[in-house]
Structures are given as structure tokens and as C-alpha cells.
N, CA, C and O of each residue as an XYZ file, in Angstrom:
680
protein
N     -48.395    -90.667   -147.154
C     -48.383    -90.634   -148.610
C     -47.614    -91.828   -149.169
O     -48.050    -92.471   -150.124
N     -46.462    -92.112   -148.560
C     -45.645    -93.244   -149.013
C     -46.438    -94.545   -148.894
O     -46.456    -95.362   -149.815
N     -47.078    -94.719   -147.774
C     -47.824    -95.957   -147.531
C     -49.006    -96.064   -148.481
O     -49.262    -97.128   -149.045
N     -49.723    -94.969   -148.657
C     -50.869    -94.986   -149.557
C     -50.421    -95.319   -150.981
O     -51.071    -96.114   -151.660
N     -49.327    -94.726   -151.437
C     -48.826    -94.994   -152.788
C     -48.348    -96.429   -152.947
O     -48.476    -97.005   -154.027
N     -47.796    -97.019   -151.881
C     -47.292    -98.393   -151.986
C     -48.412    -99.420   -152.003
O     -48.254   -100.505   -152.563
N     -49.546    -99.082   -151.390
C     -50.639   -100.046   -151.286
C     -51.716    -99.896   -152.359
O     -52.429   -100.854   -152.657
N     -51.838    -98.718   -152.931
C     -52.927    -98.463   -153.865
C     -52.404    -97.889   -155.177
O     -51.425    -97.144   -155.196
N     -53.063    -98.244   -156.258
C     -52.710    -97.688   -157.550
C     -53.266    -96.271   -157.668
O     -54.132    -95.864   -156.893
N     -52.756    -95.530   -158.644
C     -53.268    -94.188   -158.894
C     -54.736    -94.292   -159.302
O     -55.147    -95.252   -159.953
N     -55.503    -93.304   -158.916
C     -56.924    -93.323   -159.218
C     -57.180    -92.970   -160.678
O     -56.594    -92.036   -161.225
N     -58.070    -93.743   -161.291
C     -58.539    -93.377   -162.626
C     -59.704    -92.404   -162.437
O     -59.972    -91.980   -161.313
N     -60.391    -92.048   -163.509
C     -61.483    -91.079   -163.410
C     -62.589    -91.558   -162.469
O     -63.138    -90.780   -161.689
N     -62.902    -92.834   -162.555
C     -63.947    -93.407   -161.689
C     -63.509    -93.379   -160.218
O     -64.305    -93.064   -159.333
N     -62.254    -93.709   -159.972
C     -61.723    -93.683   -158.609
C     -61.671    -92.268   -158.051
O     -61.966    -92.049   -156.876
N     -61.296    -91.307   -158.892
C     -61.251    -89.906   -158.452
C     -62.652    -89.419   -158.094
O     -62.827    -88.661   -157.139
N     -63.636    -89.851   -158.853
C     -65.028    -89.476   -158.560
C     -65.480    -90.116   -157.252
O     -66.153    -89.473   -156.447
N     -65.116    -91.377   -157.035
C     -65.468    -92.060   -155.782
C     -64.819    -91.346   -154.596
O     -65.452    -91.167   -153.555
N     -63.551    -90.936   -154.753
C     -62.869    -90.202   -153.686
C     -63.588    -88.891   -153.402
O     -63.846    -88.556   -152.246
N     -63.906    -88.161   -154.443
C     -64.592    -86.875   -154.270
C     -65.922    -87.058   -153.550
O     -66.247    -86.291   -152.644
N     -66.694    -88.068   -153.946
C     -67.987    -88.337   -153.309
C     -67.823    -88.739   -151.849
O     -68.578    -88.284   -150.990
N     -66.842    -89.586   -151.565
C     -66.614    -90.014   -150.183
C     -66.201    -88.835   -149.308
O     -66.711    -88.675   -148.199
N     -65.295    -88.023   -149.795
C     -64.821    -86.880   -149.014
C     -65.956    -85.884   -148.794
O     -66.107    -85.354   -147.693
N     -66.746    -85.628   -149.815
C     -67.896    -84.724   -149.663
C     -68.859    -85.246   -148.606
O     -69.357    -84.481   -147.780
N     -69.120    -86.551   -148.633
C     -70.043    -87.155   -147.661
C     -69.489    -87.040   -146.237
O     -70.223    -86.702   -145.309
N     -68.197    -87.322   -146.067
C     -67.598    -87.199   -144.735
C     -67.662    -85.758   -144.250
O     -68.040    -85.504   -143.106
N     -67.297    -84.817   -145.109
C     -67.296    -83.412   -144.701
C     -68.704    -82.931   -144.363
O     -68.885    -82.182   -143.403
N     -69.694    -83.345   -145.134
C     -71.081    -82.976   -144.841
C     -71.498    -83.548   -143.486
O     -72.152    -82.873   -142.692
N     -71.117    -84.791   -143.235
C     -71.450    -85.417   -141.954
C     -70.783    -84.671   -140.791
O     -71.420    -84.407   -139.772
N     -69.522    -84.339   -140.947
C     -68.805    -83.608   -139.897
C     -69.424    -82.232   -139.667
O     -69.581    -81.810   -138.521
N     -69.774    -81.539   -140.730
C     -70.376    -80.201   -140.589
C     -71.762    -80.276   -139.963
O     -72.130    -79.411   -139.168
N     -72.533    -81.298   -140.312
C     -73.886    -81.447   -139.767
C     -73.891    -81.939   -138.325
O     -74.923    -81.893   -137.656
N     -72.754    -82.405   -137.849
C     -72.639    -82.925   -136.478
C     -71.445    -82.291   -135.778
O     -70.666    -82.983   -135.124
N     -71.302    -80.985   -135.913
C     -70.133    -80.255   -135.415
C     -69.780    -80.580   -133.962
O     -68.605    -80.741   -133.634
N     -70.765    -80.677   -133.108
C     -70.514    -80.905   -131.692
C     -69.962    -82.283   -131.365
O     -69.487    -82.510   -130.252
N     -70.017    -83.187   -132.304
C     -69.593    -84.567   -132.077
C     -68.150    -84.845   -132.497
O     -67.610    -85.911   -132.199
N     -67.526    -83.890   -133.186
C     -66.185    -84.090   -133.733
C     -65.296    -82.912   -133.376
O     -65.793    -81.828   -133.071
N     -63.991    -83.115   -133.411
C     -63.086    -81.983   -133.164
C     -63.369    -80.845   -134.148
O     -63.785    -81.086   -135.282
N     -63.146    -79.625   -133.713
C     -63.451    -78.451   -134.536
C     -62.743    -78.482   -135.879
O     -63.306    -78.042   -136.881
N     -61.516    -78.995   -135.918
C     -60.778    -78.989   -137.186
C     -61.338    -79.970   -138.221
O     -60.942    -79.919   -139.386
N     -62.245    -80.854   -137.824
C     -62.832    -81.808   -138.764
C     -63.738    -81.129   -139.781
O     -64.085    -81.734   -140.795
N     -64.124    -79.897   -139.533
C     -64.984    -79.184   -140.478
C     -64.206    -78.182   -141.325
O     -64.791    -77.493   -142.162
N     -62.919    -78.095   -141.120
C     -62.110    -77.114   -141.837
C     -61.616    -77.648   -143.174
O     -61.552    -78.858   -143.393
N     -61.274    -76.736   -144.049
C     -60.786    -77.072   -145.403
C     -59.516    -77.927   -145.324
O     -59.314    -78.816   -146.151
N     -58.665    -77.658   -144.334
C     -57.416    -78.428   -144.215
C     -57.703    -79.905   -143.937
O     -56.947    -80.772   -144.375
N     -58.785    -80.197   -143.214
C     -59.129    -81.597   -142.952
C     -59.664    -82.261   -144.217
O     -59.411    -83.441   -144.460
N     -60.391    -81.513   -145.005
C     -60.863    -82.029   -146.286
C     -59.670    -82.403   -147.168
O     -59.690    -83.423   -147.856
N     -58.639    -81.571   -147.138
C     -57.415    -81.854   -147.889
C     -56.766    -83.133   -147.378
O     -56.272    -83.937   -148.169
N     -56.762    -83.326   -146.056
C     -56.202    -84.558   -145.483
C     -56.999    -85.776   -145.929
O     -56.421    -86.812   -146.259
N     -58.322    -85.657   -145.940
C     -59.170    -86.763   -146.389
C     -58.862    -87.123   -147.841
O     -58.763    -88.299   -148.191
N     -58.714    -86.107   -148.673
C     -58.411    -86.340   -150.099
C     -57.057    -87.037   -150.251
O     -56.922    -87.979   -151.032
N     -56.060    -86.571   -149.502
C     -54.704    -87.119   -149.625
C     -54.605    -88.546   -149.097
O     -53.849    -89.351   -149.641
N     -55.348    -88.868   -148.055
C     -55.257    -90.190   -147.427
C     -56.148    -91.238   -148.095
O     -55.917    -92.435   -147.925
N     -57.147    -90.816   -148.841
C     -58.108    -91.724   -149.446
C     -57.405    -92.899   -150.127
O     -56.429    -92.694   -150.848
N     -57.884    -94.124   -149.911
C     -59.114    -94.590   -149.290
C     -58.990    -94.931   -147.797
O     -59.846    -95.620   -147.242
N     -57.941    -94.453   -147.164
C     -57.775    -94.668   -145.728
C     -58.121    -93.365   -145.024
O     -57.675    -92.293   -145.432
N     -58.913    -93.461   -143.973
C     -59.246    -92.259   -143.219
C     -57.987    -91.754   -142.520
O     -57.243    -92.553   -141.952
N     -57.734    -90.450   -142.549
C     -56.503    -89.932   -141.940
C     -56.378    -90.241   -140.442
O     -55.265    -90.266   -139.916
N     -57.474    -90.472   -139.763
C     -57.395    -90.794   -138.336
C     -56.724    -92.140   -138.112
O     -55.975    -92.300   -137.148
N     -56.976    -93.107   -138.980
C     -56.307    -94.401   -138.848
C     -54.812    -94.245   -139.098
O     -53.997    -94.801   -138.362
N     -54.451    -93.494   -140.130
C     -53.030    -93.230   -140.368
C     -52.405    -92.516   -139.174
O     -51.295    -92.853   -138.762
N     -53.108    -91.531   -138.617
C     -52.578    -90.785   -137.477
C     -52.337    -91.714   -136.296
O     -51.290    -91.643   -135.653
N     -53.293    -92.578   -136.009
C     -53.148    -93.527   -134.894
C     -51.918    -94.406   -135.079
O     -51.117    -94.578   -134.161
N     -51.783    -94.957   -136.276
C     -50.674    -95.870   -136.523
C     -49.338    -95.140   -136.528
O     -48.357    -95.653   -135.990
N     -49.281    -93.963   -137.121
C     -48.019    -93.242   -137.270
C     -47.580    -92.507   -136.007
O     -46.401    -92.185   -135.865
N     -48.495    -92.240   -135.101
C     -48.092    -91.556   -133.866
C     -48.259    -92.457   -132.646
O     -47.280    -92.765   -131.967
N     -49.485    -92.881   -132.363
C     -49.748    -93.680   -131.164
C     -49.049    -95.043   -131.217
O     -48.298    -95.399   -130.310
N     -49.305    -95.793   -132.282
C     -48.719    -97.126   -132.400
C     -47.216    -97.059   -132.617
O     -46.472    -97.894   -132.103
N     -46.768    -96.067   -133.378
C     -45.331    -95.937   -133.654
C     -44.533    -95.613   -132.400
O     -43.314    -95.781   -132.382
N     -45.207    -95.150   -131.350
C     -44.502    -94.865   -130.097
C     -44.170    -96.146   -129.332
O     -43.381    -96.118   -128.388
N     -44.769    -97.267   -129.735
C     -44.501    -98.541   -129.077
C     -43.157    -99.092   -129.546
O     -42.827    -99.025   -130.730
N     -42.400    -99.628   -128.620
C     -41.056   -100.123   -128.908
C     -41.030   -101.192   -130.004
O     -40.121   -101.209   -130.835
N     -42.020   -102.076   -130.005
C     -42.028   -103.196   -130.948
C     -42.777   -102.891   -132.253
O     -43.066   -103.804   -133.026
N     -43.088   -101.630   -132.495
C     -43.807   -101.257   -133.710
C     -42.955   -100.269   -134.489
O     -42.766    -99.128   -134.068
N     -42.446   -100.715   -135.623
C     -41.602    -99.841   -136.437
C     -42.476    -98.858   -137.193
O     -43.478    -99.237   -137.799
N     -42.089    -97.599   -137.151
C     -42.941    -96.546   -137.692
C     -43.401    -96.820   -139.126
O     -44.563    -97.175   -139.327
N     -42.558    -96.671   -140.100
C     -42.998    -96.828   -141.487
C     -43.254    -98.278   -141.837
O     -44.294    -98.597   -142.414
N     -42.336    -99.156   -141.505
C     -42.497   -100.575   -141.828
C     -43.705   -101.166   -141.096
O     -44.463   -101.938   -141.683
N     -43.888   -100.814   -139.832
C     -45.012   -101.326   -139.056
C     -46.350   -100.868   -139.609
O     -47.295   -101.652   -139.697
N     -46.425    -99.600   -139.980
C     -47.656    -99.072   -140.556
C     -47.929    -99.745   -141.898
O     -49.057   -100.154   -142.174
N     -46.902    -99.859   -142.726
C     -47.067   -100.485   -144.039
C     -47.527   -101.936   -143.903
O     -48.447   -102.369   -144.598
N     -46.884   -102.679   -143.007
C     -47.246   -104.086   -142.819
C     -48.683   -104.222   -142.319
O     -49.454   -105.028   -142.840
N     -49.037   -103.431   -141.308
C     -50.382   -103.534   -140.759
C     -51.426   -103.104   -141.792
O     -52.451   -103.766   -141.956
N     -51.162   -101.998   -142.487
C     -52.122   -101.529   -143.485
C     -52.256   -102.525   -144.635
O     -53.358   -102.722   -145.146
N     -51.158   -103.157   -145.052
C     -51.232   -104.153   -146.123
C     -52.134   -105.312   -145.707
O     -52.942   -105.789   -146.504
N     -51.999   -105.760   -144.471
C     -52.830   -106.867   -143.986
C     -54.297   -106.441   -143.870
O     -55.200   -107.200   -144.223
N     -54.523   -105.232   -143.378
C     -55.887   -104.711   -143.238
C     -56.547   -104.598   -144.608
O     -57.662   -105.077   -144.811
N     -55.852   -103.963   -145.544
C     -56.399   -103.745   -146.878
C     -56.676   -105.075   -147.572
O     -57.726   -105.248   -148.192
N     -55.740   -106.012   -147.469
C     -55.936   -107.313   -148.114
C     -57.182   -108.004   -147.579
O     -57.997   -108.501   -148.356
N     -57.334   -108.039   -146.262
C     -58.488   -108.721   -145.673
C     -59.799   -108.030   -146.059
O     -60.773   -108.695   -146.411
N     -59.821   -106.705   -145.994
C     -61.040   -105.980   -146.363
C     -61.372   -106.185   -147.841
O     -62.536   -106.356   -148.206
N     -60.343   -106.166   -148.686
C     -60.549   -106.387   -150.118
C     -61.076   -107.797   -150.363
O     -62.027   -107.990   -151.120
N     -60.454   -108.776   -149.717
C     -60.860   -110.177   -149.876
C     -62.305   -110.396   -149.429
O     -63.034   -111.194   -150.019
N     -62.711   -109.674   -148.375
C     -64.071   -109.818   -147.856
C     -65.094   -108.966   -148.612
O     -66.292   -109.043   -148.337
N     -64.619   -108.151   -149.569
C     -65.536   -107.307   -150.327
C     -66.131   -106.182   -149.499
O     -67.278   -105.789   -149.710
N     -65.354   -105.662   -148.556
C     -65.833   -104.595   -147.676
C     -66.190   -103.354   -148.497
O     -65.361   -102.852   -149.257
N     -67.426   -102.860   -148.344
C     -67.889   -101.745   -149.176
C     -67.693   -100.338   -148.583
O     -68.177    -99.365   -149.161
N     -67.006   -100.212   -147.463
C     -66.893    -98.904   -146.825
C     -66.174    -97.908   -147.733
O     -65.243    -98.281   -148.448
N     -66.601    -96.639   -147.709
C     -65.994    -95.633   -148.576
C     -64.572    -95.250   -148.166
O     -63.773    -94.847   -149.012
N     -64.253    -95.369   -146.893
C     -62.896    -95.118   -146.397
C     -62.617    -96.100   -145.268
O     -63.512    -96.440   -144.494
N     -61.382    -96.549   -145.178
C     -60.995    -97.487   -144.128
C     -60.742    -96.686   -142.859
O     -59.849    -95.841   -142.808
N     -61.539    -96.963   -141.841
C     -61.473    -96.220   -140.591
C     -60.973    -97.125   -139.463
O     -60.893    -98.341   -139.641
N     -60.638    -96.552   -138.307
C     -60.143    -97.373   -137.197
C     -61.067    -98.533   -136.822
O     -60.586    -99.603   -136.449
N     -62.359    -98.341   -136.912
C     -63.301    -99.409   -136.581
C     -63.362   -100.517   -137.609
O     -63.945   -101.570   -137.351
N     -62.768   -100.295   -138.772
C     -62.783   -101.292   -139.840
C     -61.629   -102.286   -139.756
O     -61.585   -103.238   -140.536
N     -60.708   -102.090   -138.840
C     -59.564   -102.992   -138.714
C     -60.098   -104.390   -138.384
O     -60.722   -104.578   -137.340
N     -59.863   -105.361   -139.251
C     -60.445   -106.696   -139.078
C     -59.663   -107.549   -138.064
O     -58.845   -108.388   -138.442
N     -59.925   -107.320   -136.798
C     -59.206   -108.040   -135.745
C     -59.557   -109.524   -135.683
O     -58.936   -110.276   -134.932
N     -60.541   -109.946   -136.461
C     -60.851   -111.380   -136.525
C     -59.871   -112.111   -137.446
O     -59.753   -113.335   -137.381
N     -59.175   -111.369   -138.295
C     -58.169   -111.965   -139.168
C     -56.919   -112.272   -138.344
O     -56.411   -111.400   -137.640
N     -56.426   -113.499   -138.429
C     -55.280   -113.916   -137.613
C     -54.046   -113.052   -137.818
O     -53.382   -112.684   -136.849
N     -53.730   -112.722   -139.066
C     -52.535   -111.917   -139.333
C     -52.682   -110.499   -138.799
O     -51.747   -109.958   -138.207
N     -53.841   -109.897   -139.002
C     -54.072   -108.538   -138.510
C     -54.022   -108.529   -136.990
O     -53.380   -107.671   -136.383
N     -54.710   -109.497   -136.377
C     -54.746   -109.561   -134.918
C     -53.343   -109.768   -134.339
O     -52.949   -109.075   -133.401
N     -52.602   -110.706   -134.890
C     -51.244   -110.970   -134.406
C     -50.375   -109.733   -134.544
O     -49.648   -109.376   -133.617
N     -50.445   -109.082   -135.684
C     -49.649   -107.880   -135.916
C     -50.032   -106.766   -134.943
O     -49.173   -106.004   -134.499
N     -51.308   -106.672   -134.616
C     -51.765   -105.645   -133.674
C     -51.368   -105.979   -132.239
O     -51.190   -105.078   -131.420
N     -51.229   -107.261   -131.931
C     -50.944   -107.661   -130.548
C     -49.450   -107.719   -130.224
O     -49.079   -107.617   -129.055
N     -48.595   -107.879   -131.216
C     -47.152   -107.985   -130.964
C     -46.611   -106.795   -130.173
O     -45.874   -107.001   -129.209
N     -46.949   -105.557   -130.543
C     -46.332   -104.430   -129.832
C     -46.983   -104.062   -128.497
O     -46.421   -103.261   -127.750
N     -48.138   -104.618   -128.182
C     -48.815   -104.249   -126.932
C     -48.502   -105.278   -125.843
O     -48.084   -106.394   -126.151
N     -48.700   -104.911   -124.575
C     -48.405   -105.849   -123.482
C     -49.190   -107.155   -123.601
O     -50.279   -107.189   -124.174
N     -48.627   -108.212   -123.059
C     -49.268   -109.528   -123.079
C     -50.639   -109.458   -122.417
O     -50.865   -108.648   -121.518
N     -51.531   -110.296   -122.861
C     -52.857   -110.378   -122.264
C     -53.951   -109.748   -123.106
O     -55.133   -109.971   -122.845
N     -53.587   -108.976   -124.099
C     -54.597   -108.320   -124.926
C     -55.342   -109.295   -125.830
O     -56.473   -109.015   -126.227
N     -54.740   -110.427   -126.163
C     -55.414   -111.378   -127.039
C     -56.730   -111.833   -126.420
O     -57.746   -111.923   -127.111
N     -56.715   -112.116   -125.136
C     -57.945   -112.544   -124.455
C     -58.980   -111.421   -124.451
O     -60.173   -111.676   -124.614
N     -58.533   -110.193   -124.267
C     -59.441   -109.040   -124.274
C     -60.093   -108.902   -125.650
O     -61.307   -108.726   -125.751
N     -59.287   -108.981   -126.701
C     -59.809   -108.860   -128.063
C     -60.824   -109.973   -128.335
O     -61.907   -109.714   -128.859
N     -60.476   -111.196   -127.983
C     -61.357   -112.337   -128.250
C     -62.662   -112.262   -127.458
O     -63.725   -112.575   -127.994
N     -62.597   -111.857   -126.209
C     -63.784   -111.849   -125.355
C     -64.641   -110.604   -125.505
O     -65.862   -110.672   -125.364
N     -64.017   -109.471   -125.789
C     -64.756   -108.216   -125.774
C     -64.988   -107.592   -127.149
O     -66.026   -106.970   -127.380
N     -64.035   -107.752   -128.057
C     -64.042   -106.919   -129.262
C     -64.435   -107.674   -130.526
O     -65.441   -107.351   -131.158
N     -63.651   -108.671   -130.893
C     -63.834   -109.295   -132.202
C     -63.798   -110.808   -132.101
O     -62.924   -111.380   -131.449
N     -64.726   -111.430   -132.731
C     -64.802   -112.886   -132.727
C     -66.234   -113.335   -132.530
O     -67.086   -112.564   -132.089
N     -66.488   -114.579   -132.859
C     -67.849   -115.103   -132.803
C     -68.449   -115.128   -131.404
O     -69.667   -115.036   -131.254
N     -67.613   -115.249   -130.382
C     -68.132   -115.318   -129.012
C     -67.854   -114.042   -128.217
O     -68.053   -114.018   -127.002
N     -67.403   -112.997   -128.878
C     -67.103   -111.746   -128.181
C     -68.395   -111.066   -127.721
O     -69.473   -111.334   -128.251
N     -68.273   -110.201   -126.746
C     -69.435   -109.443   -126.271
C     -70.038   -108.616   -127.399
O     -71.257   -108.474   -127.491
N     -69.182   -108.075   -128.254
C     -69.674   -107.293   -129.390
C     -70.586   -108.137   -130.279
O     -71.676   -107.699   -130.648
N     -70.145   -109.335   -130.618
C     -70.932   -110.225   -131.473
C     -72.233   -110.632   -130.781
O     -73.271   -110.741   -131.434
N     -72.187   -110.857   -129.473
C     -73.386   -111.234   -128.737
C     -74.422   -110.113   -128.753
O     -75.612   -110.366   -128.940
N     -73.972   -108.892   -128.560
C     -74.885   -107.741   -128.587
C     -75.484   -107.590   -129.982
O     -76.687   -107.378   -130.134
N     -74.633   -107.703   -130.990
C     -75.119   -107.567   -132.369
C     -76.108   -108.669   -132.732
O     -77.030   -108.434   -133.513
N     -75.934   -109.861   -132.183
C     -76.865   -110.959   -132.437
C     -78.228   -110.686   -131.792
O     -79.265   -111.060   -132.340
N     -78.221   -110.036   -130.634
C     -79.475   -109.714   -129.940
C     -80.215   -108.549   -130.583
O     -81.438   -108.458   -130.479
N     -79.491   -107.668   -131.241
C     -80.084   -106.475   -131.837
C     -79.711   -106.408   -133.323
O     -78.736   -105.753   -133.692
N     -80.484   -107.083   -134.167
C     -80.151   -107.160   -135.590
C     -79.973   -105.799   -136.276
O     -79.172   -105.678   -137.202
N     -80.702   -104.787   -135.836
C     -80.551   -103.473   -136.473
C     -79.154   -102.904   -136.222
O     -78.634   -102.156   -137.051
N     -78.554   -103.246   -135.108
C     -77.193   -102.827   -134.787
C     -76.201   -103.784   -135.445
O     -75.150   -103.368   -135.932
N     -76.546   -105.054   -135.452
C     -75.659   -106.082   -135.983
C     -75.445   -106.033   -137.473
O     -74.388   -106.435   -137.960
N     -76.440   -105.541   -138.221
C     -76.288   -105.556   -139.677
C     -75.116   -104.690   -140.141
O     -74.539   -104.958   -141.195
N     -74.757   -103.672   -139.386
C     -73.608   -102.829   -139.721
C     -72.404   -103.088   -138.820
O     -71.397   -102.383   -138.894
N     -72.520   -104.115   -137.965
C     -71.447   -104.450   -137.025
C     -71.048   -103.232   -136.191
O     -69.867   -103.020   -135.914
N     -72.031   -102.446   -135.801
C     -71.778   -101.183   -135.108
C     -71.029   -101.371   -133.796
O     -70.131   -100.587   -133.490
N     -71.370   -102.379   -133.024
C     -70.720   -102.589   -131.737
C     -69.279   -103.053   -131.937
O     -68.369   -102.565   -131.266
N     -69.074   -103.984   -132.849
C     -67.724   -104.465   -133.146
C     -66.862   -103.325   -133.672
O     -65.707   -103.184   -133.270
N     -67.406   -102.525   -134.556
C     -66.646   -101.402   -135.124
C     -66.297   -100.381   -134.040
O     -65.181    -99.861   -134.019
N     -67.233   -100.093   -133.148
C     -66.956    -99.143   -132.067
C     -65.890    -99.700   -131.122
O     -64.966    -98.984   -130.736
N     -66.018   -100.965   -130.754
C     -65.035   -101.584   -129.851
C     -63.659   -101.643   -130.508
O     -62.645   -101.432   -129.843
N     -63.620   -101.928   -131.802
C     -62.349   -101.974   -132.524
C     -61.707   -100.593   -132.568
O     -60.498   -100.463   -132.378
N     -62.506    -99.570   -132.817
C     -61.976    -98.198   -132.836
C     -61.413    -97.807   -131.473
O     -60.367    -97.162   -131.391
N     -62.102    -98.196   -130.414
C     -61.596    -97.903   -129.058
C     -60.274    -98.646   -128.817
O     -59.323    -98.074   -128.285
N     -60.226    -99.911   -129.211
C     -58.985   -100.676   -129.066
C     -57.842   -100.005   -129.817
O     -56.765    -99.797   -129.258
N     -58.074    -99.668   -131.075
C     -57.024    -99.072   -131.896
C     -56.533    -97.752   -131.323
O     -55.353    -97.424   -131.445
N     -57.420    -96.997   -130.705
C     -57.006    -95.693   -130.184
C     -56.447    -95.753   -128.768
O     -55.789    -94.809   -128.332
N     -56.688    -96.824   -128.051
C     -56.217    -96.883   -126.654
C     -55.154    -97.936   -126.367
O     -54.407    -97.798   -125.399
N     -55.067    -98.967   -127.170
C     -54.106   -100.053   -126.898
C     -52.670    -99.568   -126.737
O     -51.959   -100.095   -125.882
N     -52.212    -98.601   -127.509
C     -50.826    -98.143   -127.329
C     -50.567    -97.491   -125.968
O     -49.416    -97.313   -125.570
N     -51.633    -97.139   -125.265
C     -51.454    -96.480   -123.982
C     -51.688    -97.410   -122.823
O     -51.574    -96.998   -121.668
């Protein structure tokens, strides 16, 4: 809540409507695909979490506040605030249209975001990110270039980024 309030202004009527629509869409998707998500993703309490975290998906906050915060070189509140500020700025600057910022949306191609993400993890991850996850010559970009239907939504890059964000702390 603190981080969301520091990075985003209070929602006006239009913003509140956008939040309501985004949360409804996520909840409908989770309910229609129950077997693909944890059981609690379809519960009312998760809808409340989505509303409270908007425009950031609560899973990204959870990753940063628990998994990443367990790393010695990542300060819990300050680290989350710094990383989220860099993520939000880059996505805003690029005109990213996603309804909620999710783990796969972390722009690891941005130097500041990438550096901030790599500081707390063991050495050697920069090469992994560059070759496998994000960048013009990464495997993700190569796959997306070969399959335009996948590339138009950056599906491979987003999936690889989400995996990185959820596993790098371990």
C-alpha cells in the first residue's frame, strides 16, 4: 500500500472505472481457467488484493516483498520502491498499455531496471538475461521474430521475464 501510494496518484472516476474493469477481467479469466491458477485466485479475497494493488498485480508485489526481500542486497521497502519506480517509469515512457503491471512486464531491457534486478543476485545473471530473456539477440527475441503471432505480444519475453523474477532470488 505504501509503495502504491508513493508511486501513483489517487484514482479519479475514470481511473476507478479502469481499475474495476481490469479486476473484473482478471477475475473472470481466473474463474474460467481454474485449473491453471492457485485455488485462491478465484476467491473474493484475491479480488480485494487486486483492487488494493492496482495498477500493479499483487503477485509482482508479493515476489518483490517476500522472495526478493529475502536477498541480502535487496532492502525490503526501499528496494521494492526503487525497483517499482524504475519499472513504472520505463513502462510509462514506452506507453505500455497493459491493464496491470505483472511479473512478465518488468522491462529487463532497460539498463536501470536490469542493473537494479541484478545487484542482489549472484554474479553471472547478466549474461543469462542478455542471452536468454531480454534483449535484441536473446533467445526470446529470436523466437518472437520467427513467430510473429507470438512476437506481437512479446509472449516469450514476458514468460521468460516472469520466470526470472520468480526464480532469481533462489
